[in-house]
SENUGU-217020 format. One line per field, with one value per residue (C-alpha): residue number from 1; x negated, y negated, z negated; residue in three letters. Coordinates in Angstrom, 2 decimals. Example, Ala and Ser with C-alpha at 12.3 -4.5 7.8 and 13.67 -1.06 7.14 Angstrom:
REM residues 2
seq	[1,2]
east	[-12.30,-13.67]
north	[4.50,1.06]
up	[-7.80,-7.14]
type	[ALA,SER]
//
This chain:
REM residues 354
seq	[1,2,3,4,5,6,7,8,9,10,11,12,13,14,15,16,17,18,19,20,21,22,23,24,25,26,27,28,29,30,31,32,33,34,35,36,37,38,39,40,41,42,43,44,45,46,47,48,49,50,51,52,53,54,55,56,57,58,59,60,61,62,63,64,65,66,67,68,69,70,71,72,73,74,75,76,77,78,79,80,81,82,83,84,85,86,87,88,89,90,91,92,93,94,95,96,97,98,99,100,101,102,103,104,105,106,107,108,109,110,111,112,113,114,115,116,117,118,119,120,121,122,123,124,125,126,127,128,129,130,131,132,133,134,135,136,137,138,139,140,141,142,143,144,145,146,147,148,149,150,151,152,153,154,155,156,157,158,159,160,161,162,163,164,165,166,167,168,169,170,171,172,173,174,175,176,177,178,179,180,181,182,183,184,185,186,187,188,189,190,191,192,193,194,195,196,197,198,199,200,201,202,203,204,205,206,207,208,209,210,211,212,213,214,215,216,217,218,219,220,221,222,223,224,225,226,227,228,229,230,231,232,233,234,235,236,237,238,239,240,241,242,243,244,245,246,247,248,249,250,251,252,253,254,255,256,257,258,259,260,261,262,263,264,265,266,267,268,269,270,271,272,273,274,275,276,277,278,279,280,281,282,283,284,285,286,287,288,289,290,291,292,293,294,295,296,297,298,299,300,301,302,303,304,305,306,307,308,309,310,311,312,313,314,315,316,317,318,319,320,321,322,323,324,325,326,327,328,329,330,331,332,333,334,335,336,337,338,339,340,341,342,343,344,345,346,347,348,349,350,351,352,353,354]
east	[-91.11,-88.81,-88.52,-85.15,-86.06,-86.99,-84.30,-81.92,-79.24,-80.03,-77.44,-79.18,-77.98,-80.86,-83.91,-85.24,-86.57,-88.08,-89.69,-89.09,-89.92,-92.17,-93.90,-93.95,-90.14,-89.22,-87.65,-89.48,-88.67,-90.61,-90.63,-91.54,-90.75,-87.41,-86.89,-86.30,-86.30,-85.64,-87.83,-89.57,-93.00,-93.95,-93.62,-96.58,-98.18,-96.04,-96.37,-100.12,-102.83,-106.04,-108.75,-106.23,-107.58,-105.94,-107.32,-106.64,-107.16,-109.01,-107.75,-106.73,-104.08,-104.98,-102.07,-102.06,-98.71,-99.56,-97.34,-98.73,-98.57,-99.92,-101.94,-102.20,-103.25,-100.36,-99.33,-95.73,-96.99,-94.91,-98.18,-97.17,-94.94,-94.44,-95.72,-95.97,-98.82,-99.10,-102.96,-103.25,-107.02,-110.26,-112.48,-116.39,-116.98,-115.17,-112.00,-108.69,-105.98,-102.74,-98.92,-98.00,-94.51,-93.37,-96.12,-95.37,-95.56,-99.29,-102.42,-106.12,-107.50,-104.52,-105.60,-103.61,-103.49,-102.14,-102.54,-104.94,-107.98,-107.25,-107.55,-108.25,-108.32,-106.59,-109.18,-107.30,-103.65,-102.55,-99.10,-98.22,-100.89,-103.38,-107.06,-107.74,-111.08,-111.03,-112.87,-114.02,-117.01,-116.36,-117.41,-114.51,-111.92,-110.38,-110.12,-108.33,-106.13,-105.38,-104.62,-102.60,-101.00,-98.30,-98.28,-97.34,-94.19,-92.63,-90.26,-87.40,-88.02,-88.99,-85.84,-83.85,-85.90,-89.04,-92.35,-92.44,-95.02,-94.00,-95.12,-98.53,-98.83,-96.06,-97.38,-100.90,-102.19,-103.73,-106.66,-107.43,-110.81,-111.83,-109.95,-108.94,-105.44,-102.20,-99.94,-99.72,-100.52,-97.39,-97.39,-100.27,-97.42,-95.86,-99.17,-99.85,-102.18,-100.47,-99.91,-103.32,-104.30,-101.84,-103.06,-106.63,-105.94,-104.10,-107.46,-106.51,-109.45,-109.80,-111.62,-111.50,-111.49,-111.03,-108.51,-107.61,-103.87,-102.94,-99.50,-99.70,-98.43,-94.99,-94.88,-92.31,-92.68,-91.70,-92.07,-89.73,-92.35,-94.18,-97.20,-98.11,-98.08,-101.20,-101.57,-103.14,-106.64,-107.53,-111.13,-112.12,-114.68,-115.39,-118.35,-120.85,-120.00,-116.44,-117.01,-119.05,-116.20,-113.60,-115.69,-116.19,-112.60,-111.49,-114.41,-113.09,-109.37,-107.95,-106.09,-106.59,-103.61,-104.04,-101.80,-100.27,-100.40,-103.03,-105.67,-104.49,-105.24,-108.64,-109.80,-108.38,-110.31,-113.66,-112.66,-112.46,-115.53,-113.92,-115.07,-114.97,-117.94,-118.80,-117.08,-117.25,-115.47,-112.41,-109.47,-106.55,-105.74,-101.78,-100.49,-97.54,-96.24,-98.80,-101.48,-104.12,-104.87,-108.37,-108.33,-105.09,-103.31,-100.04,-99.42,-97.63,-95.76,-92.95,-89.51,-90.26,-88.43,-86.38,-88.35,-91.54,-95.03,-94.94,-91.75,-93.80,-96.64,-94.73,-93.04,-96.52,-97.22,-93.74,-91.73,-89.64,-86.34,-87.47,-88.39,-85.03,-82.86,-85.24,-84.37,-80.82,-80.77,-82.52,-79.94,-77.18,-78.95,-79.27,-83.33,-84.58,-86.44,-89.53,-92.19,-90.72,-88.66,-89.02,-91.63,-91.75,-94.33,-94.97,-96.67,-96.55,-98.12,-95.67,-96.74,-94.07,-94.54,-97.97]
north	[-87.32,-87.14,-89.55,-90.26,-91.70,-94.76,-95.54,-98.52,-99.69,-102.93,-104.76,-105.24,-108.94,-109.48,-108.19,-111.21,-112.01,-115.32,-116.90,-119.85,-123.47,-124.34,-121.25,-121.89,-123.11,-119.30,-118.18,-116.15,-113.78,-113.31,-110.05,-109.84,-107.35,-107.83,-110.93,-111.80,-115.43,-117.19,-119.79,-120.87,-119.92,-123.72,-123.04,-120.73,-123.66,-123.34,-119.66,-119.47,-120.58,-122.38,-119.64,-117.31,-115.92,-114.75,-112.37,-112.99,-110.41,-112.36,-109.84,-111.22,-109.50,-108.98,-109.53,-105.47,-105.13,-104.79,-104.19,-102.90,-100.90,-97.21,-96.37,-93.13,-91.56,-89.56,-88.54,-89.73,-93.17,-92.69,-93.13,-96.56,-97.04,-99.54,-98.71,-100.08,-99.87,-100.71,-100.54,-99.04,-98.01,-99.24,-96.21,-96.30,-96.29,-99.25,-97.57,-97.71,-95.20,-96.64,-95.62,-95.25,-95.49,-93.30,-90.86,-87.95,-89.43,-90.59,-88.33,-88.77,-90.23,-92.55,-96.43,-99.02,-102.72,-105.29,-108.49,-111.44,-109.34,-106.61,-103.13,-99.71,-95.98,-93.21,-91.11,-88.81,-87.88,-86.37,-85.47,-89.00,-91.43,-91.93,-93.40,-96.59,-97.38,-100.99,-102.11,-105.33,-105.40,-105.35,-109.05,-110.14,-107.92,-110.25,-112.78,-110.49,-109.49,-113.09,-113.80,-110.46,-108.92,-110.15,-110.02,-106.66,-107.27,-104.59,-101.95,-103.55,-107.04,-105.75,-103.63,-107.05,-109.47,-109.44,-111.14,-114.58,-117.89,-118.63,-115.38,-116.16,-118.55,-116.98,-113.60,-114.72,-115.96,-119.49,-117.77,-115.09,-114.72,-111.04,-109.76,-105.95,-105.79,-104.54,-105.66,-108.78,-108.73,-110.03,-111.90,-114.10,-115.29,-117.60,-119.95,-122.98,-125.75,-128.09,-124.75,-123.95,-127.57,-127.59,-124.20,-125.54,-128.53,-126.39,-124.41,-121.29,-119.84,-117.62,-114.52,-112.93,-109.19,-107.90,-104.81,-104.22,-103.43,-100.37,-99.21,-96.55,-98.91,-98.45,-95.10,-93.24,-90.87,-87.39,-85.25,-84.82,-84.45,-88.05,-86.65,-84.45,-87.39,-88.27,-91.92,-93.14,-94.69,-98.20,-99.90,-102.48,-104.60,-105.93,-108.16,-108.27,-112.26,-111.07,-108.56,-110.91,-113.20,-110.78,-109.98,-113.05,-114.20,-111.29,-111.92,-115.33,-114.21,-114.97,-112.81,-111.19,-111.37,-109.73,-111.62,-108.61,-104.65,-104.51,-106.83,-104.71,-101.37,-102.35,-103.89,-100.67,-98.65,-100.36,-99.63,-96.05,-95.43,-97.13,-100.69,-102.67,-102.30,-103.59,-101.51,-100.83,-98.15,-96.43,-96.54,-93.75,-94.94,-93.94,-95.64,-94.21,-94.29,-92.87,-95.11,-96.64,-100.21,-101.39,-104.61,-106.01,-107.96,-108.74,-108.90,-111.47,-109.01,-109.25,-107.18,-103.20,-100.84,-98.18,-94.97,-96.48,-96.11,-100.11,-99.56,-96.68,-99.38,-102.00,-99.29,-98.40,-101.64,-102.60,-99.22,-97.47,-98.41,-102.04,-102.66,-101.20,-103.20,-106.08,-105.28,-104.86,-108.41,-109.70,-107.94,-109.57,-112.89,-112.87,-112.68,-111.82,-108.68,-107.67,-109.02,-112.41,-112.41,-113.82,-113.22,-111.60,-112.37,-109.12,-109.86,-106.52,-108.60,-111.48,-114.65,-116.58,-120.04,-120.95]
up	[-113.85,-110.84,-107.74,-108.38,-111.68,-110.00,-107.74,-107.87,-105.59,-103.39,-101.32,-97.52,-97.68,-100.48,-98.34,-97.36,-93.42,-93.84,-96.80,-99.08,-97.76,-99.21,-100.60,-103.84,-104.06,-104.23,-107.45,-110.44,-112.53,-115.68,-117.49,-121.20,-123.86,-124.95,-122.52,-118.95,-117.90,-114.54,-113.15,-110.25,-108.74,-109.34,-113.12,-113.17,-114.61,-117.59,-118.16,-117.65,-120.04,-120.06,-119.90,-117.87,-114.36,-111.48,-109.25,-105.70,-102.61,-99.66,-97.18,-93.85,-91.66,-87.97,-85.42,-85.19,-83.28,-79.67,-76.38,-73.12,-70.07,-69.78,-66.65,-65.63,-62.20,-60.85,-57.41,-57.53,-59.24,-62.63,-64.77,-65.49,-68.47,-71.39,-74.70,-78.18,-80.89,-84.21,-85.48,-88.81,-89.72,-88.00,-87.69,-88.23,-84.26,-83.81,-82.58,-84.15,-85.58,-84.33,-84.26,-80.49,-78.99,-77.57,-79.06,-76.99,-73.65,-74.76,-74.24,-74.38,-71.19,-70.96,-70.20,-71.77,-70.65,-73.36,-71.46,-72.20,-70.92,-73.84,-72.85,-74.22,-73.89,-75.73,-76.90,-79.32,-80.37,-83.46,-84.84,-85.79,-84.51,-81.59,-81.68,-79.23,-78.03,-77.03,-74.35,-75.69,-77.69,-81.33,-81.94,-79.54,-80.38,-83.23,-80.65,-78.24,-80.85,-81.79,-78.16,-77.59,-80.64,-82.82,-86.62,-88.02,-89.85,-92.17,-90.97,-93.01,-91.22,-88.00,-87.60,-87.95,-85.78,-83.76,-85.02,-83.78,-84.05,-87.71,-89.04,-87.74,-90.70,-93.01,-93.04,-94.20,-97.82,-97.68,-98.91,-96.12,-95.10,-94.59,-91.28,-92.02,-93.05,-91.14,-94.00,-96.22,-99.84,-100.16,-103.79,-102.37,-99.73,-102.75,-103.25,-101.37,-101.97,-104.38,-106.74,-106.75,-107.67,-110.50,-111.68,-111.73,-113.47,-116.06,-116.72,-114.82,-113.11,-109.87,-108.31,-105.23,-104.41,-101.14,-100.27,-96.74,-97.01,-94.71,-93.12,-95.64,-98.05,-96.55,-96.58,-98.70,-101.51,-100.11,-103.18,-106.13,-109.07,-108.12,-109.97,-107.07,-104.67,-102.64,-102.32,-98.63,-98.98,-98.35,-98.30,-101.05,-102.52,-105.86,-106.35,-109.38,-109.54,-109.92,-112.46,-114.58,-114.39,-115.51,-118.40,-119.65,-119.16,-121.67,-124.03,-124.61,-124.94,-121.53,-119.68,-116.30,-113.94,-110.23,-107.83,-106.42,-106.72,-104.30,-106.37,-109.34,-107.94,-106.77,-110.19,-111.90,-109.42,-110.44,-113.94,-113.69,-115.37,-118.69,-117.83,-114.90,-112.65,-108.95,-106.51,-102.51,-100.52,-100.43,-102.96,-103.35,-106.96,-107.77,-110.66,-112.41,-116.07,-118.48,-116.66,-119.24,-117.73,-118.56,-116.69,-115.82,-118.55,-116.51,-112.66,-110.34,-107.60,-105.31,-105.70,-104.46,-102.41,-104.56,-105.12,-104.35,-105.48,-105.98,-108.36,-110.33,-110.92,-112.10,-114.40,-115.82,-116.80,-118.28,-118.83,-116.42,-118.08,-118.72,-115.01,-113.92,-116.13,-114.87,-111.10,-112.22,-113.29,-110.32,-108.26,-110.33,-109.69,-106.38,-106.01,-102.60,-102.30,-100.92,-98.48,-97.55,-100.68,-104.45,-106.89,-110.84,-113.42,-115.71,-119.25,-121.01,-123.92,-124.23,-125.15,-123.59,-121.91,-121.87]
type	[MET,LYS,LEU,SER,ASP,PHE,ASP,PHE,GLN,LEU,PRO,GLU,GLU,LEU,ILE,ALA,THR,ARG,PRO,ALA,VAL,PRO,ARG,SER,SER,ALA,ARG,LEU,MET,VAL,VAL,GLU,PRO,GLY,ARG,ILE,SER,ASP,ASP,ARG,VAL,THR,ASP,LEU,VAL,ASN,TRP,LEU,ARG,PRO,GLY,ASP,ARG,LEU,VAL,LEU,ASN,ASP,THR,LYS,VAL,ILE,PRO,ALA,ARG,LEU,THR,GLY,THR,ARG,LEU,ARG,ALA,THR,ALA,ASP,GLY,SER,GLY,ARG,ALA,ARG,CYS,GLU,PHE,THR,LEU,THR,GLU,ALA,ARG,PRO,ASP,GLY,SER,TRP,LYS,ALA,LEU,GLY,LYS,PRO,LEU,ARG,LYS,LEU,ARG,PRO,GLY,ASP,ARG,ILE,GLU,PHE,GLY,GLU,GLY,LEU,THR,ALA,THR,VAL,THR,ASP,LYS,GLY,GLU,THR,GLU,VAL,VAL,LEU,ALA,PHE,ASP,SER,ALA,SER,GLY,ASP,LEU,GLN,ALA,ALA,LEU,ASP,ALA,ALA,GLY,GLN,MET,PRO,LEU,PRO,PRO,TYR,ILE,ALA,ALA,LYS,ARG,ALA,PRO,ASP,ALA,ARG,ASP,ARG,GLU,ASP,TYR,GLN,SER,ILE,TRP,ALA,ARG,HIS,ALA,GLY,ALA,VAL,ALA,ALA,PRO,THR,ALA,SER,LEU,HIS,PHE,ASP,ALA,PRO,LEU,LEU,GLU,ALA,LEU,ARG,ALA,ARG,GLY,VAL,ALA,PHE,SER,GLU,VAL,THR,LEU,HIS,VAL,GLY,ALA,GLY,THR,PHE,LEU,PRO,VAL,LYS,VAL,GLU,ASP,VAL,THR,THR,HIS,ARG,MET,HIS,ALA,GLU,TRP,GLY,ASN,VAL,ASP,PRO,GLU,VAL,VAL,GLU,ALA,ILE,ARG,GLU,THR,LYS,ALA,GLN,GLY,GLY,ARG,VAL,ILE,PRO,VAL,GLY,THR,THR,ALA,LEU,ARG,LEU,ILE,GLU,THR,ALA,ALA,ARG,GLY,GLY,ALA,ILE,ALA,PRO,PHE,ARG,GLY,GLU,THR,ASP,ILE,PHE,ILE,TYR,PRO,GLY,PHE,GLU,PHE,ARG,VAL,ALA,ASP,GLY,LEU,ILE,THR,ASN,PHE,HIS,LEU,PRO,GLN,SER,THR,LEU,LEU,MET,LEU,VAL,SER,ALA,MET,MET,GLY,ARG,GLU,ARG,MET,LEU,SER,ALA,TYR,ALA,HIS,ALA,VAL,ARG,GLU,ARG,TYR,ARG,PHE,PHE,SER,TYR,GLY,ASP,ALA,SER,LEU,LEU,LEU,PRO,GLY,GLY,GLY,GLY,ARG,GLY]
//
């Protein structure tokens, strides 16, 4: 299984830099065995059936992008310099791993002022990241980040424009509760209150899990033999009541459909023992063709990067050739790609409109 097996041509103008307004007006491509349908996210009420259960990732994106001034005591007064950081992972001691720019000019002991009273010290430096110890008490850090930080837009959006006030709302799901992600579970961004109300009225149930999405979600696969790729680890939690609800849904013939690849990866991690069970910890599960799905009966997801682990995941669910054909259809029909783009509903068991 080669990396080149998961490549496709994507015109740059199809990469979305702003979401649809309202959220649920985005387009929806439905992929079933032998059929592709073009619809709208609002039409999920027609594709989902009473008794189906959507699994939502309730992680909350923090304003992880920070701009500051490096302070270092030097004889010539050259110790002040502008620097940028993107927080990537919280450490047990309360410090954070971060991507720093310019990395080569940073060193342990440097003090960083971010404004709004937020300061930190560089305590360690590696080949690609630094460690920042914030001076604020851990309980105040979230408020300080809210004041001083910006939303950490994906690289393919940040390359085209800077984050702004709109992204504070746009790059956050309406059910976000547990702060800790540095990237959004972007399939969730298509849901608004009217759509949730319509789905509940339809008889669709909901369960929430937590997976704190890390910056590693954007890392490219660098090996030609994809089976040797190692995934980054992310922290997740599946509560016992969620496990019971999923078991009950399946027992009654309903489908379990995660909203996003993060929710899917987490519930499949929780089922690695053969059946879903409560889970709390880190997962580095890598799903590619040949994977046996034990929980997910479908998936709601966005359109993913060529040669990415997420394209491999959807290929595992629907088949590589079918997904590449579906993506070729999406390009022809001018669907909008990536985090702020349109959505797809993958139904490997078919079933048509509900």
